C-alpha positions as CSV (number, residue, x, y, z in Angstrom):
1,M,31.0,5.2,10.8
2,E,30.0,7.1,13.9
3,R,27.7,5.1,16.2
4,P,24.9,5.1,16.8
5,V,23.9,5.8,13.2
6,R,21.3,8.5,13.1
7,I,18.3,7.6,10.8
8,K,14.7,8.5,11.1
9,T,12.4,6.2,13.0
10,I,9.6,4.9,10.8
11,G,6.2,4.6,12.4
12,I,4.2,1.8,10.7
13,L,0.4,1.5,11.0
14,G,0.4,-2.3,10.6
15,G,-1.8,-5.3,11.0
16,M,-3.7,-4.6,7.8
17,S,-2.9,-7.4,7.2
18,D,-0.1,-9.1,9.2
19,Q,1.1,-10.5,5.8
20,A,1.6,-7.1,4.4
21,T,3.1,-5.8,7.6
22,A,5.7,-8.6,7.7
23,E,6.6,-7.9,4.1
24,Y,7.0,-4.2,4.7
25,Y,9.3,-4.9,7.7
26,R,11.3,-7.3,5.7
27,L,11.6,-5.1,2.6
28,I,12.4,-1.9,4.5
29,N,15.1,-3.6,6.5
30,A,16.6,-5.2,3.4
31,A,16.7,-1.9,1.5
32,V,18.3,-0.1,4.4
33,N,20.9,-2.8,4.8
34,E,21.6,-2.6,1.1
35,R,22.2,1.1,1.4
36,L,24.2,1.1,4.7
37,G,25.7,-2.4,4.7
38,G,27.1,-4.4,7.5
39,W,24.4,-5.3,10.1
40,D,22.5,-2.1,9.8
41,I,18.7,-2.2,9.4
42,A,15.9,0.4,9.8
43,E,14.7,2.1,13.0
44,T,11.0,1.1,13.2
45,L,8.0,1.3,15.4
46,I,5.0,-0.9,14.5
47,A,1.4,-0.4,15.8
48,G,-0.1,-3.7,14.8
49,C,-3.8,-3.3,14.6
50,N,-6.2,-6.1,15.3
51,F,-7.2,-7.0,11.7
52,G,-10.5,-8.3,12.9
53,N,-11.4,-4.7,13.8
54,I,-10.3,-3.4,10.4
55,E,-12.3,-6.1,8.6
56,H,-15.4,-5.2,10.6
57,F,-15.1,-1.5,9.9
58,V,-14.4,-2.0,6.1
59,R,-17.1,-4.7,5.5
60,N,-19.7,-2.5,7.3
61,D,-18.7,0.9,5.9
62,L,-17.8,2.2,9.3
63,W,-15.3,4.7,8.1
64,E,-15.7,7.2,11.0
65,E,-15.0,4.4,13.4
66,A,-12.0,3.2,11.4
67,G,-10.6,6.6,11.3
68,E,-10.9,7.1,15.0
69,Y,-9.3,3.7,15.7
70,L,-6.4,4.3,13.4
71,A,-5.9,7.9,14.8
72,G,-5.3,6.4,18.2
73,K,-2.6,4.1,16.8
74,A,-1.0,7.0,14.8
75,R,-0.9,9.2,17.9
76,A,0.7,6.4,19.9
77,L,3.4,6.0,17.2
78,E,4.2,9.7,17.4
79,R,4.4,9.7,21.2
80,A,6.7,6.7,21.0
81,G,9.2,8.6,18.9
82,A,8.3,8.0,15.2
83,D,9.7,10.6,12.9
84,L,7.4,9.7,10.0
85,L,4.2,7.8,9.6
86,V,3.2,5.2,7.0
87,C,0.2,2.9,6.6
88,V,0.6,-0.5,5.0
89,S,-3.0,-0.7,3.6
90,N,-4.3,1.1,0.5
91,T,-7.9,0.7,1.8
92,A,-7.1,2.4,5.1
93,H,-5.8,5.4,3.2
94,R,-9.5,6.3,2.8
95,V,-9.3,7.7,6.3
96,S,-5.8,9.0,6.2
97,D,-7.0,12.6,6.7
98,R,-8.6,11.5,9.9
99,F,-5.7,9.5,11.3
100,C,-3.2,12.2,10.4
101,A,-5.2,15.1,11.9
102,G,-3.2,16.9,14.5
103,L,0.0,14.9,14.0
104,G,3.4,16.8,14.0
105,I,5.2,14.2,11.9
106,P,4.9,13.7,8.1
107,F,2.8,11.1,6.5
108,L,4.0,9.3,3.3
109,H,0.9,8.5,1.3
110,I,1.0,5.2,-0.6
111,A,-0.2,6.8,-3.8
112,D,2.5,9.4,-4.1
113,P,5.4,7.1,-5.2
114,T,3.0,5.0,-7.3
115,G,1.6,8.1,-9.1
116,A,5.2,9.4,-9.7
117,A,6.2,6.0,-11.2
118,I,3.2,6.0,-13.5
119,R,3.9,9.5,-14.7
120,A,7.6,8.6,-15.2
121,A,6.5,5.7,-17.4
122,G,4.5,8.2,-19.5
123,L,1.2,6.5,-18.9
124,S,-2.1,8.3,-18.4
125,R,-4.8,5.6,-18.1
126,V,-4.2,2.7,-15.7
127,A,-6.3,0.1,-14.0
128,L,-6.6,-0.2,-10.2
129,L,-6.9,-3.5,-8.4
130,G,-7.6,-3.8,-4.7
131,T,-10.3,-4.5,-2.2
132,K,-13.8,-3.7,-3.3
133,A,-13.8,-0.8,-0.9
134,T,-10.8,0.6,-2.7
135,M,-12.0,-0.1,-6.3
136,S,-15.6,1.0,-5.8
137,A,-14.9,4.2,-3.9
138,P,-13.4,7.4,-5.4
139,F,-10.8,8.2,-2.8
140,L,-7.8,6.8,-4.7
141,R,-9.1,7.4,-8.2
142,D,-9.6,11.1,-7.3
143,Y,-6.1,11.3,-5.6
144,Y,-4.4,9.9,-8.7
145,S,-6.4,12.1,-11.0
146,S,-6.1,15.4,-9.1
147,K,-2.4,15.1,-8.2
148,F,-1.0,13.2,-11.1
149,G,-3.5,13.6,-14.0
150,I,-4.0,9.9,-14.2
151,D,-7.2,8.4,-15.4
152,I,-8.1,5.3,-13.2
153,V,-10.3,2.4,-14.4
154,V,-11.5,-0.5,-12.3
155,P,-12.9,-3.9,-13.1
156,D,-16.6,-4.5,-13.6
157,E,-18.7,-5.7,-10.7
158,E,-17.8,-9.4,-11.4
159,G,-14.1,-8.6,-11.5
160,Q,-14.3,-6.5,-8.3
161,V,-16.0,-9.3,-6.4
162,L,-13.4,-11.8,-7.6
163,V,-10.4,-9.7,-6.7
164,N,-12.0,-8.8,-3.3
165,R,-12.6,-12.4,-2.5
166,V,-9.0,-13.4,-3.3
167,I,-7.7,-10.7,-1.1
168,W,-9.9,-11.2,1.9
169,D,-10.2,-15.0,1.8
170,E,-6.7,-15.9,0.6
171,L,-4.0,-13.4,0.5
172,V,-4.5,-11.8,3.9
173,R,-4.3,-15.4,5.3
174,G,-1.1,-16.1,3.4
175,A,-2.7,-18.4,0.8
176,V,-1.5,-18.1,-2.7
177,T,-3.0,-20.4,-5.4
178,Q,-2.4,-20.8,-9.1
179,D,-6.2,-20.7,-9.8
180,S,-6.5,-17.3,-8.2
181,K,-3.4,-16.1,-9.9
182,Q,-4.8,-17.0,-13.3
183,A,-8.2,-15.5,-12.5
184,I,-6.6,-12.1,-11.5
185,L,-4.5,-12.1,-14.6
186,R,-7.6,-12.6,-16.7
187,V,-9.1,-9.5,-15.0
188,C,-5.9,-7.6,-16.0
189,D,-6.3,-8.8,-19.6
190,R,-9.8,-7.6,-19.8
191,L,-8.9,-4.2,-18.4
192,R,-6.1,-4.0,-20.9
193,A,-8.5,-4.8,-23.7
194,H,-10.6,-1.9,-22.6
195,G,-7.7,0.6,-22.8
196,A,-5.7,0.3,-19.6
197,Q,-2.0,1.0,-20.3
198,G,-1.0,-0.7,-17.0
199,V,-2.3,-1.8,-13.6
200,I,-1.8,-0.6,-10.1
201,L,-1.5,-3.5,-7.6
202,G,-3.5,-1.4,-5.1
203,C,-3.5,-3.9,-2.3
204,T,-0.4,-4.5,-0.4
205,E,-0.7,-8.3,-0.6
206,L,-1.3,-8.5,-4.4
207,F,2.4,-8.6,-5.2
208,L,2.5,-11.9,-3.4
209,L,0.2,-13.3,-6.2
210,I,1.1,-11.6,-9.4
211,V,4.3,-10.0,-10.6
212,Q,5.6,-8.1,-13.7
213,A,7.0,-11.3,-15.2
214,D,3.4,-12.7,-15.5
215,R,2.6,-10.0,-18.1
216,P,6.0,-8.6,-19.2
217,D,4.5,-6.1,-21.7
218,F,1.8,-4.8,-19.4
219,P,3.3,-2.5,-16.7
220,M,2.5,-3.4,-13.2
221,F,2.9,-0.8,-10.4
222,D,3.3,-2.6,-7.1
223,T,2.3,-0.1,-4.4
224,T,4.1,-2.1,-1.7
225,S,7.6,-2.0,-3.3
226,L,7.2,1.6,-4.5
227,H,6.0,2.7,-1.1
228,V,8.9,0.9,0.6
229,A,11.5,2.5,-1.7
230,A,10.1,6.0,-0.8
231,I,9.9,5.2,2.9
232,V,13.6,4.2,3.0
233,E,14.6,7.2,1.0
234,Q,12.8,9.5,3.5
235,A,14.1,7.6,6.5
236,L,17.7,7.9,5.3
237,S,17.5,11.6,4.2
238,T,19.0,14.3,6.3
239,T,16.1,16.7,5.9
């Protein structure tokens, strides 16, 4: 193999949270190594945001400020040599149009590989779990609907508050508990009873808590693993 190996540099908007960012880095490198073998891993640049800033913007609906903050990080990644851009947070995709504006590198939207996987499974109505900012706002629901023809349903208010609390108070801090696992699975069961054919794990930390084996006959679409697979495919492509 000719050295250095030429692969695309992945620009990662990270720090949302550090748990998700660490998992993305681990999973991307593992997947590249599986493809290339030996000691090879991915070429990456990570702009690690201060999660306290992101938390402040999201909790207070300061989306213009969030977009401007992330746009600065995205521009820095492009200047540093990134060949493509990804964001490790479903919630932050609400301002993806803002932080991608003016960039000359492609952005790989987290919903694209997930939507493709849902369509490949032949499903048309799935539930979405994530932060309350993700579940209550239309930005992802509209994206899945307009691009993939998928009807998105979300938990009721009580379910949204529960899922949001587990994400913000536990998962982003690396805490995983059996009580929270069972509570989230009960939310999934209620959504299934109301017609959901599967569920999108629309927070990049949720796969740390629940996995397909927890409900083998209820399809789970983990946005983290699906996104990582698409990122690696694009990074190793020659086009």
